[in-house]
C-alpha positions as CSV (number, residue, x, y, z in Angstrom):
1,M,9.7,0.6,51.9
2,A,12.2,2.4,49.8
3,V,11.6,2.5,46.1
4,R,14.7,2.2,44.0
5,K,14.8,4.9,41.3
6,R,15.2,3.6,37.8
7,P,17.9,5.3,35.6
8,D,16.4,7.6,33.1
9,N,16.7,5.9,29.7
10,A,14.7,8.5,27.8
11,P,17.8,10.3,26.2
12,E,19.2,7.0,25.0
13,E,15.9,5.8,23.6
14,R,15.3,9.1,21.9
15,L,18.8,9.2,20.4
16,E,18.5,5.6,19.2
17,A,15.2,6.4,17.5
18,D,16.7,9.5,15.9
19,R,19.7,7.5,14.6
20,R,17.4,4.9,13.1
21,Q,15.2,7.6,11.5
22,L,18.2,9.5,10.1
23,E,19.7,6.3,8.6
24,L,16.3,5.5,7.0
25,L,15.9,9.0,5.6
26,A,19.4,9.0,4.1
27,A,18.9,5.6,2.5
28,Q,15.5,6.6,1.1
29,C,16.8,9.9,-0.3
30,G,19.8,8.2,-1.9
31,E,17.6,5.5,-3.4
32,E,14.9,7.8,-4.6
33,A,17.5,10.1,-6.3
34,G,19.3,7.2,-7.8
35,L,22.6,8.1,-6.1
36,H,23.7,4.5,-6.3
37,R,23.1,4.2,-10.0
38,P,25.0,5.8,-12.9
39,L,23.9,9.3,-13.7
40,N,22.8,8.1,-17.2
41,D,20.2,5.8,-15.6
42,G,18.9,8.7,-13.5
43,V,18.3,11.0,-16.5
44,G,16.7,8.6,-18.8
45,G,19.5,8.1,-21.3
46,L,20.0,11.8,-21.9
47,I,23.7,11.6,-21.8
48,T,24.0,9.0,-24.5
49,G,21.6,10.9,-26.8
50,I,21.8,14.6,-27.7
51,P,20.9,16.1,-24.4
52,E,19.0,19.3,-24.1
53,D,21.1,21.5,-21.9
54,T,18.3,22.4,-19.5
55,D,17.3,18.7,-19.0
56,L,20.9,17.7,-18.3
57,A,21.6,20.7,-16.1
58,Q,18.4,20.0,-14.1
59,A,19.3,16.4,-13.6
60,L,22.8,17.3,-12.4
61,S,21.4,19.9,-10.1
62,D,18.8,17.6,-8.7
63,R,21.4,14.9,-8.1
64,Q,23.8,17.3,-6.4
65,T,21.1,18.7,-4.1
66,T,20.0,15.2,-3.1
67,D,23.6,14.2,-2.5
68,L,24.0,17.2,-0.2
69,L,20.9,16.3,1.6
70,V,22.1,12.7,2.2
71,H,25.4,14.1,3.4
72,L,23.7,16.3,5.9
73,L,21.5,13.5,7.1
74,D,24.6,11.3,7.5
75,Q,26.3,14.1,9.5
76,N,23.3,14.3,11.8
77,R,23.4,10.5,12.3
78,E,27.1,10.7,13.2
79,Q,26.2,13.4,15.8
80,V,23.5,11.2,17.3
81,E,26.0,8.3,17.5
82,R,28.5,10.5,19.2
83,A,25.9,11.6,21.8
84,L,25.0,7.9,22.3
85,E,28.7,7.1,22.9
86,R,29.0,9.9,25.4
87,L,25.9,8.6,27.2
88,R,27.5,5.1,27.5
89,E,30.7,6.7,28.8
90,G,28.8,8.7,31.4
91,A,29.7,12.1,29.8
92,Y,26.2,12.8,28.3
93,G,25.2,16.4,29.1
94,I,28.7,17.6,29.6
95,C,30.1,20.0,27.0
96,E,32.9,18.7,24.9
97,G,34.3,22.2,24.7
98,C,34.2,23.8,28.1
99,T,33.3,20.6,30.2
100,R,30.4,22.5,31.9
101,H,26.9,20.9,32.0
102,I,24.8,21.5,29.0
103,P,21.5,23.1,30.1
104,S,18.6,20.6,30.2
105,E,16.5,22.8,28.0
106,R,19.1,22.5,25.2
107,L,19.2,18.7,25.6
108,K,15.4,18.5,25.5
109,Y,15.4,20.6,22.3
110,Q,18.5,18.9,20.8
111,P,19.2,15.6,22.5
112,A,22.2,14.9,20.3
113,A,24.0,18.0,21.5
114,T,27.5,17.4,22.8
115,R,28.4,21.1,23.2
116,C,26.7,24.0,25.0
117,V,25.3,26.8,22.7
118,E,28.4,29.0,23.1
119,C,30.9,26.2,22.3
120,Q,28.7,25.0,19.4
121,S,28.6,28.5,18.0
122,Q,32.3,28.8,18.2
123,W,32.8,25.4,16.7
124,D,30.5,26.3,13.8
125,R,32.3,29.5,13.1
126,L,35.7,27.7,13.1
127,N,34.4,25.0,10.8
128,G,32.6,27.3,8.4
129,R,29.1,26.1,9.3
130,T,26.0,28.2,9.7
131,A,22.9,27.6,11.6
């Protein structure tokens, strides 16, 4: 009796879990840092009083750092969503740059990858990103 092979849903399940986790982390970071509140609320009224330069500078620096972290988490979530879209289209595992197959070891390490290492490195250089 022939056994029908089930399609491998592992990449999709892992990508969906990654997407949910990244959305949650971004929301928690934004909420914890008070990114959705006015800066004055986040620094305890320092702006309306006579602020000490170091307290205000620290509050602004902390908020900027957290805002950057939320932005990076959001970029990662978008990458996961793009990989999920490619999975639904039947193009998962095929490099967006050179159209060759992305090595399975890369996909195990980085399931949201949509480019091979060489194409990703070139893309990062062209877009001013570093690893």
